[in-house]
C-alpha positions in Angstrom: 110.4 -30.4 -52.2 107.6 -30.6 -54.2 106.0 -33.6 -52.4 106.7 -31.3 -49.8 104.4 -28.8 -51.0 102.0 -30.4 -52.3 101.9 -32.3 -48.7 101.8 -28.6 -47.3 98.4 -27.6 -49.5 96.6 -30.6 -49.5 96.6 -30.0 -45.4 96.4 -26.4 -45.7 93.1 -27.2 -48.0 91.6 -29.5 -45.4 91.9 -26.9 -42.6 90.5 -24.2 -44.4 87.2 -26.3 -45.2 86.9 -27.7 -41.9 86.9 -24.0 -40.7 84.0 -22.8 -43.9 82.1 -26.4 -43.3 78.9 -25.9 -41.5 77.4 -26.0 -38.1 74.3 -28.1 -38.7 74.3 -29.8 -35.0 76.7 -28.8 -33.0 79.1 -31.6 -31.0 79.4 -29.1 -28.4 75.9 -29.2 -27.1 74.9 -30.7 -23.6 72.7 -32.8 -23.7 70.5 -33.8 -19.9 67.5 -36.1 -20.5 63.9 -35.8 -18.2 60.9 -39.3 -18.9 57.7 -38.9 -18.8 55.0 -41.0 -16.9 55.0 -43.8 -20.4 58.5 -43.9 -19.9 59.2 -42.3 -22.5 62.9 -40.1 -22.5 63.4 -37.2 -24.0 66.5 -35.5 -24.4 66.4 -32.1 -22.7 69.1 -28.5 -23.2 69.9 -25.3 -21.2 69.0 -22.3 -23.1 69.6 -19.2 -21.2 67.8 -19.5 -18.4 65.1 -21.6 -19.1 65.8 -25.8 -20.0 63.7 -27.2 -22.8 62.7 -30.3 -24.1 64.8 -31.4 -27.2 62.4 -33.0 -29.3 58.7 -33.8 -29.4 56.5 -34.9 -26.7 55.1 -37.7 -27.4 53.2 -39.6 -24.5 49.5 -41.0 -24.7 49.1 -40.2 -20.8 48.7 -37.1 -18.6 51.3 -37.5 -15.4 48.9 -38.6 -13.5 48.3 -41.4 -15.5 45.0 -40.3 -17.6 44.9 -42.0 -21.1 45.1 -39.8 -23.7 42.6 -40.3 -26.8 44.1 -41.6 -29.8 42.1 -40.2 -32.5 42.3 -41.2 -36.2 38.3 -40.1 -37.0 38.7 -36.8 -38.6 35.0 -36.1 -37.9 35.7 -38.1 -34.1 38.9 -35.1 -34.5 37.2 -32.2 -35.2 34.3 -32.1 -33.0 36.4 -33.1 -29.8 35.9 -30.4 -26.6 38.6 -32.8 -24.3 42.1 -34.4 -25.1 43.0 -35.9 -27.6 46.1 -36.6 -29.3 47.3 -38.4 -32.6 50.2 -38.6 -34.9 51.0 -37.3 -38.4 48.4 -39.5 -41.2 47.5 -41.8 -38.3 51.2 -43.6 -38.6 52.9 -43.9 -34.7 55.4 -46.8 -36.4 57.0 -44.0 -39.4 56.4 -40.3 -36.8 56.2 -41.3 -33.2 59.6 -41.9 -32.5 61.4 -38.8 -34.0 58.3 -36.1 -34.6 55.7 -36.8 -31.5 52.5 -36.8 -31.5 50.2 -33.8 -32.1 47.8 -32.7 -29.3 44.7 -30.3 -29.6 44.8 -27.3 -27.5 42.2 -29.2 -25.1 45.1 -31.4 -23.8 47.2 -28.7 -22.8 44.6 -26.7 -20.8 45.1 -30.4 -18.4 48.0 -28.9 -16.8 49.1 -32.3 -17.0 50.5 -33.3 -20.3 54.3 -32.3 -19.5 56.1 -34.8 -16.8 56.8 -33.9 -13.2 58.3 -30.7 -13.1 57.5 -29.5 -16.7 55.0 -26.9 -18.5 53.4 -26.1 -21.9 55.5 -22.9 -22.2 53.3 -19.7 -22.2 53.2 -17.7 -25.7 55.6 -15.4 -23.5 58.1 -18.0 -22.2 58.3 -18.7 -26.4 59.3 -14.7 -26.8 61.9 -15.7 -24.5 63.6 -18.6 -26.1 63.1 -16.4 -28.8 64.9 -13.2 -26.9 68.0 -15.2 -25.4 69.4 -16.0 -29.4 69.2 -12.5 -30.3 67.6 -11.6 -33.5 64.1 -12.0 -34.4 64.5 -13.1 -38.1 67.3 -15.2 -37.6 66.5 -17.3 -34.5 64.4 -19.8 -35.3 66.8 -20.9 -37.4 69.0 -21.8 -34.7 66.1 -23.7 -33.1 65.5 -25.8 -36.5 67.6 -28.6 -37.3 70.1 -27.9 -39.9 70.1 -29.5 -43.8 67.4 -31.1 -45.5 67.3 -34.4 -43.8 63.5 -33.3 -42.6 63.5 -30.5 -43.3 62.5 -29.5 -47.2 65.2 -27.1 -49.2 66.0 -24.5 -48.5 65.6 -24.9 -44.8 66.6 -20.5 -44.9 69.1 -20.3 -42.0 68.9 -24.0 -40.3 72.2 -23.8 -37.9 70.8 -25.7 -35.0 73.0 -24.1 -32.7 71.0 -24.1 -30.0 70.7 -27.8 -29.5 66.9 -27.4 -29.3 66.4 -29.5 -33.0 62.9 -28.8 -34.4 61.7 -31.3 -36.6 58.9 -30.0 -39.3 56.1 -31.8 -38.5 53.3 -30.6 -40.2 49.5 -30.1 -38.2 46.2 -31.6 -37.9 43.9 -29.2 -39.7 40.5 -28.7 -37.5 38.8 -31.3 -40.0 40.6 -33.7 -39.2 43.1 -33.4 -42.6 47.2 -33.4 -42.2 49.2 -30.9 -43.4 52.5 -29.1 -44.1 54.7 -32.0 -43.3 58.6 -31.2 -43.6 57.0 -27.6 -44.3 56.4 -26.4 -40.2 56.9 -26.8 -37.6 54.1 -25.8 -34.7 53.9 -26.0 -31.3 50.9 -25.0 -28.3 51.6 -22.3 -25.7 49.4 -22.3 -22.7 47.8 -19.5 -23.2 44.4 -19.0 -24.3 43.6 -16.2 -26.7 39.6 -16.3 -26.8 37.4 -19.5 -25.5 37.8 -21.4 -29.1 41.2 -20.3 -29.9 45.0 -20.6 -28.2 48.0 -19.1 -29.6 50.9 -21.5 -30.8 54.7 -21.0 -32.6 55.9 -22.3 -35.7 58.8 -22.3 -37.7 59.1 -22.5 -41.7 61.5 -24.3 -44.2 61.8 -21.0 -45.9 62.6 -18.3 -43.5 64.5 -18.3 -39.7 61.8 -16.9 -37.8 60.2 -18.2 -35.0 55.9 -17.0 -35.1 53.4 -16.6 -33.3 50.0 -16.9 -34.1 46.4 -17.8 -32.3 43.7 -21.1 -33.4 41.1 -23.3 -32.7 41.4 -25.8 -29.8 41.0 -28.6 -32.5 44.0 -27.9 -34.1 46.8 -30.9 -33.8 50.3 -29.1 -32.9 53.6 -30.7 -31.5 54.2 -29.7 -27.6 58.1 -28.5 -26.7 58.0 -29.0 -22.6 60.3 -26.2 -20.5 61.0 -27.3 -16.9 59.1 -25.3 -14.4 
């Protein structure tokens, strides 16, 4: 009887622990796929009425085959008023595969940055995404990859229950320097706010909200595409 009771207790504890385990990367999410002009493949995810890339764009070509200049020099980056891209720290080997590229807003303004049939979301489409997920203060957490393998501690409210798998790629400052890797993820919208600034969204390691702001078009941010 003592052996049977011990076995029952062990099984019960295992079941309870399994039931309480936080699902940071839910296996129930069903991903699709899309490829860009260069042949880079991306997972896609349906969230409400929208279908999004579940990875950051990494292409160095527009969807018509036009090359996007890869600009590594800080002074050159700071004065660009035409499309440009780079990889964090000018290190494509370390960052391209998982984190994608960083683009200035002039790349977005071409309307050819995403694969055919896809586009850079407006700030309104970003708002639709968070509205679909529910409570604004935790909707961002539903977009962030869970845990601290990529995000800095404590990565508040991160569950990735949406399957969006947002990563903290940081950004490229207008002067060309790189900042905030592991701390924040930042994504352009296609919505301009002035002739020199445009709207973007961001996620932070320290809360669960998807924030919105506008900054100079020379900043380098990540891009997620949404299906037409």
